[in-house]
N, C-alpha and C positions, 0 to 999 in steps of 0.2 A: 879291207875294202879301198880304199882312196879308187874311186874312180875304175879300179881292175873287178873285172867279171869274174866270180864265183861258183862253181860249177858244184853242186851236190845230189845225192842220189836224191831219186821222188821220197816224199814221203807223205805217209797214209794217215788222213784224219779220222777218228772212229768217233763220234759223237754217242753219248748215254741216250736213248727212246725217252722224252719225255714222259709225266704221267698225265692222262688222256685228259683230266680237267684241269691240267697248267697254266692255260689262255684265261680259263674263268677265276683263277686264284690272282691275277694281276685285278689292282685296283683303277678305276674308269680314272683318268685325269679330268676333273672336272672344266678346266680352264678347256684346254686341248677340246671335249667334246663340245664345248661352247663354241670355240672358232670355227670347228668344222661346219655345224648348224648354221653359223652365222654364212659361210661360203654357200653352204646349201642352200638357204631360202637367199642368199644373195642371186644365185642361178636363179630360183623361180621367180624370183623377181624382173629379171632379165627375160623370161619366158612370158612373163605377163604382158611386158612392154611390147613385146613382142605381136603379140595376142592384141592386145589396144590399139597397136598400131594399125592392123588390119578389121578392127573394130570387131574381134570372135567373142562378145562381153560372156558368153557362157565357158568359153577356152580360158581366159582370164577367171572367171570363179573355179571353176575344175581345178585352174595351177594353185591360186591363194589357198584354197582347202587343202590341198596337198603337201604347200612348205607351213601349213599351220601345224602339223602333226613333229614339224622338228622347231620349231618357235615357242610350242607347250611351256616348255620350262622357263624362257625366259620374257618376259613384260613389256622391254626393248621391241622385240622381233614380231612379239606378238602385235603390241600395238600399232606397228609399221603395216602389220598385214591386217587388221583391224582399218586404219583409216584406209587402204589400197581396195578393201572390200566394200566402204561406202561410197569411192570415187568409181567405184565397179558399176554398184546396184544404178546411179547414172549417166554410166554409159562415158564419164568425163576420161579424157586423157590426160588431164592436168598434172595430176601428180608424175605420171610421166614422164612429162617434156615440161619445157619451158618452166614456170616458177622456181624459186629454187628451195623457196619456204616450206616448199611440199617434200614428203620424204623423201630423202637421194637414195638413190638405188647405188650400190658398193657394184663398181663395174673393175 
């Protein structure tokens, strides 16, 4: 080998077919699922921020409602969305901008 090129014949790779339920039999990794949900909820929060910037509060409400589906199993994410929902009800952009004591958006 030592940096020399070696030529060989083409190799044919043959894979056995998987059982139709192979992927269903793989156990879901809870940490991975949680991290994926956090990223999705963060994206929804960013969308809500953009909607709030345009004072489109009905859109903010729809986005938060959709995000809740991904946050249902996580108390921290659920509480974060609940807080944003309360601000949306008062048409306040405060949690989206300014005061850092509010729920931080992951960017």
